[in-house]
N, C-alpha and C positions, 0 to 999 in steps of 0.2 A: 526172556521174552514171554509176555502174557499170551494166553490162548486167544486165537483169532486176531492177533495184533494187526495182521495185514488187512483185516476188514474194518479196522477202527478208524474213525474220522474224529475231528475235534468238533466242539459245539458250534463253530461257525457254519458247519455243513447243514445245520438244521435251523438257521436263522429265519428263513422264510416260513418254516413250519411253526416256529415260536410266534411269529407275527400272526399267523393264521389262528392259532389257539388263543393267544393272550392279547392280540390287537397291537402288539409292538414287538420290534426285534429286541429281544432281551439278552443277546449275546454279550453285551457290555455290562449287564446287571451283575451284581455280586451275589453269589449264593453261599450259604453256610451248610455244610454237610452235617446232618443230624447224627451220623455215625462217628466221625472222627473230628468234627469241628473245623475242618479246613474251610477257609474263606477265600474265594477267588471268582473271577468272571466266569459266567456260564460258558463262554467260548472255550474255556480250558477243560470242560467236561469231555469225557470220551463218549463219542456217539456211535452206537451200533444201529445201523439202518438196514441190515440184511435180515429182516425178520418180518413177521406180520405187522409190526409197529416199529417205533423208534425207542431205544433205551439210552438214556444218558447216565453215565456212571462217574463217580468221583475218581479223579486221577490219583488220589492219595491212598484210599482204602478200598476202592472198587465197589463201594456201596451204590445202590440204585438211587438216583436223585429224581428222575423224571421218566415216565413212560407215556408215550402218545400212540394211540391206535386209531386208525380210520375205520369206522363201521358204516353200515348202510344208513344209520341214523345220524352220522356226523362224526366229528372228532371227539375222542374221549381221552382224558389224561389223568394221571395220578402224580402229584407233585409231593416230594418229601423234603426238598431243600427249602430253606428260608431265603427268599429273594429280596434284595434291596436294590431299587433302581437308583442309578447315579444320575 
């Protein structure tokens, strides 16, 4: 069992937030992990939402793919995955 597995959701849990950041629900989009090369829908990423922001990690290697934080100036994000819309 991975650490904090009981707190882990899948990427579908942040579909609305992805829409808010990118202007579209990207859960069906395919991402490629820059760490291990895994290609899969963003819905398969592991979402950690019990923090000051949201962290999406690769289910294969646990590499961080996307971080989204809400600040007083708006939403900020850092994207590491290469995303292809279907």
